[in-house]
C-alpha positions, 0 to 999 in steps of 0.5 A: 229569776234562776239562772237557766231561765235567765238564759232561756231569756237571754237566747229570745232576744237573739236570732240563730245567727246571732242578732240582738232582737229589738225591745219594743218596751225600751222603744216606747219608753224613750217616747215618753221621756222625749214627750215630758221633755218636750212639755217641760220646755214648752211650759218654760217658754210660756211662761218666759214669754208670758213674764216677757210679753204679757206681764207689764210688772217688768217693763214698767220697772225698766221703763221707770227708771228711764222715763216718768210717763205723766197723763195730760187731761183734756179741756172738757166740753164747754156747754152753752145754751141756746143763745149762745150764753156760756153755761159751764166751763173749766177750772183748773185743779191740782193734785199732789201724786207721788212714785212710791219708788222713787220717794226718798227720806224727806221731812213730812212735818214740813210737807204737811205744813205745806199742804195745811194737813197733819200728821196723821192725815198724811199717814192715813192717805199712805196707808188708804193708797198702798191698800189693794182693797181700796186702790185696786191698781196700786203698784209702786211704779206708777203715779199715785194720787196723795191728795186731790183738788188743791186750792190755789194758795196750796199749790202756789206754796207746794210749787215753790218747795217741791224740790224738797219732797223727791218723788212727788209731783202736781197733776193738773187737772180740770174740774167744772165751773157753772156761770149760774146756780140754776138748772143744777137737774139738767146739767149734772156734775162730774165726780171720782170714778168708781171701781165698777167704771174703770172695769166698764171702761179702760179710759178711765184709771184711778182719780178720774173724773166722769160725768154724774147725773144730767148732760155731764153723764148722758154725753160723757162720751162727747165731753171727756175728750182723749188723753195725753201723754208727756214722757219725761226721761230720768238720769241714772238719779231718777231725777227728770232732765226734760222730755224725752227727745224733746217731746217728739213722743208725746201724745197730745190730749183732744180737748171734748166736744162743745154742746149747745143746749136747747135750754134757754138759760134766762127762761129757766132763770125765770120759771126757777123763781116763779117756784121757789118755795113750792115743790113741783116741775115746770117743762117747756118744750119747742112744739115744732122741734122737740127741743126743751127750753126750760126744765125746772125741778123744784126744790133744786140746788146750786150746782157748784156745791158739788164741786172740789174738795166739799163734793162729799159732805155737800153731797150727803147734806143733799142726800138728807134734805127733806125736799129732796133736791137730788129727785129731779120731779120734771123727769122722775116724778111721776103723779096723777095727772088728773084733767090734764089728762082729759084731752087724751080721752077725747081725742081717743073717743073721737078716733074710735067713733064713740063720740063726735063733736055733737055728742053730748053727756049729762052732768049733775054736778058729776057722773053718777051711774047706779051708786057710782058718784065722780064728783064735778063742779057747776057749769051748763049740761049736757055738753059736747066735747069742745065745751067739756074741754073748756069747763073741765067736765068730769061727767063728760070724759065719765060716760064717754069712757064707759060707752068705750070699755062698756061696748062689748058689741063693737069690742067684744070685752072690756079687756079688748077695749081697754087694751085699745084705749092703752095703746092709744094712750102709749102712741102719745108718750104715756106709759114709757120712757119717751127717751129724753136725751138725759138720764133716770128718766121715769115711764109714769104708769098706764095699767093694762087689762092684766092688771085688772084681771089680776087686781079684781080677777078676769072678766069681773071688771068694767069701766065703773070699776076703774072709771077714776082713770078717764079724768087722770086720776086712780093708777094713772100716773105721768110725768110732767115731760109726759104732760108737756109732750102731750101739749107739743102734740096738740099744738102740733096737730097730731105729731111730736119730735122726742123731747131733747136737751142738747140741740148741737155737738161741735164736730158731730151730726145729731142722731136723725132718729131723736129729730124724726116725728112721732105720729100718734095712732089718733088721726091729725084732724081730731087734734084740731077740735081738741085744741079749740076746746082748750083754746075756749079754756082760756078765753071763757072757761077754767084757764082764763088766768092764762090769757096774754094780752095780743096772743093766743093762749091754748091751756087745760087746768088739772087738779089731780087728787092727793090721797096724802095731803092737799091736791096738786095744782096742775097746768098743760098749755101752748101758745100761740094758737097758730104756728105755736112757738111754746109748750108748757107743763107745770105741776106744783105738788100740794098746790090745790086748784089748777088756777091756783099756780099750776095756770098763773106759772104757766102762762107766765113762762110763755109770756116771758119766752114770747114776749121778753117780758111781762104785761104790766097789768100782769105783774101782780101775777108774777110777784104773787108768784114769786112770793108765794111759799107753800113748804119750808125745807128742813134736813132729814134727822140724822 
């Protein structure tokens, strides 16, 4: 800039009296610079706060120099049967732990020999421990698990030599033990937590155990208890000097709550003995309470197989077993219910006014309508409802179903009639989960009108098109639990309580919702008529083998057609006829006629529960069921 121009600029900066004018550009720059300084200072303060307060790395480092915090695991709740017999209890287990930063040079070969492992196995365990993909919670400042579930012998040897291995210590844990090799599908087991378990629940840490299947899973929050903490103090060299402040800051663990099951473990064992060599399920319910007395799924397995260091290998064998022992057929098996479904049809027809007790339908060895024929067996004809239940007449229930679904004068269309039919069944506990307090319950299957509209196209189906559903075939699927619940509902003459397997929880009030009575949409007085028909089936019909001396039994056979092989054998019943104490469902895959396996097994289970023994004249039946086999389990091919 020329000298004259600079002079003019200088002149503008002064007023006529020679006073310096304010430079607003410099003023703004001052605020900008100050703002930057404030921002940088704030960043430093936030980072310091994060390091000192939020980031526990340095805190752990400092604490670990002076303290060792050991988790103290609570005793897991015990499990008893309905009569107070101990079923599941605890046994001690020992894990080898280490704090990596505290480990000093030691004799690795001596350590491996003490624990009966190889040097290669030891090195792999150390490598896996430090791999954050396998062990996301790894920190050199916190205890890490090296070996799980030492045997008593290995624990004793290591305890004697532990002083030679600085940085290592033994962590006591709790494992489950089972008094009887029975009810594995109900009791479940425990397993080591996964990464997902830890993310879902901050109670867990790597190496912890959680319930897996059955009661152990569904009541995990009650059974597991609350962990405690033991704080030990170190000297300057990191050696443990004892408990910090004599344990004043320790936190005692709180034991898990004990459970009392509704199961009768002796009845469970007995029912399982009758089902040996068979695939299927037995479910028994106390009608007045909804308490499950036994729940058998066969083939089963010994629950002790899933305890200890061999759990993984044993689990793999069970998964690869062709008989599917891990599949809970009582809860998850969705089967065609066959003729055990017929009482629901009688109830619906009565409720909808399709029939009364005098309405009779013909049966010339089956249902014949146009070119459609559904077979039946020889018996009197025509028959009203009660004798139809007594003889398990297919034709009666086919005709009744047709009279309802095709009655457009009342319902407007087959689709609307079918929806009403379906809704009655849902109210009885079919088509949806009943809500038992066990995981993995299946809902079965009851189709709706939209299902058939999609399959056949809307307006192009009628009762004849789907007639097989009226006798529990076709698309109808039900679980043995649902079939047993129908028996309990008829026994109660029109209501049921949600089935459940836990009777009491220590120091806890049971959920009132699960104990409420549930009422289907069929009026209660109709159930009395169906119960009488089921009583007639035992006194002179298809369930004669269910008769028990001195006890009035009601029953309904079921022979469910199986497109993949021999028919399934089923039974549903209850006893006594008045003031019922037990309702039972039995389902034996490929068992043939309902009277072959379903009826005798169901009858024996009822007799055993009600009398504690089997009458001498029925011992032959007991031996026959215990000694008969339908299949032989073989492992799956690899």
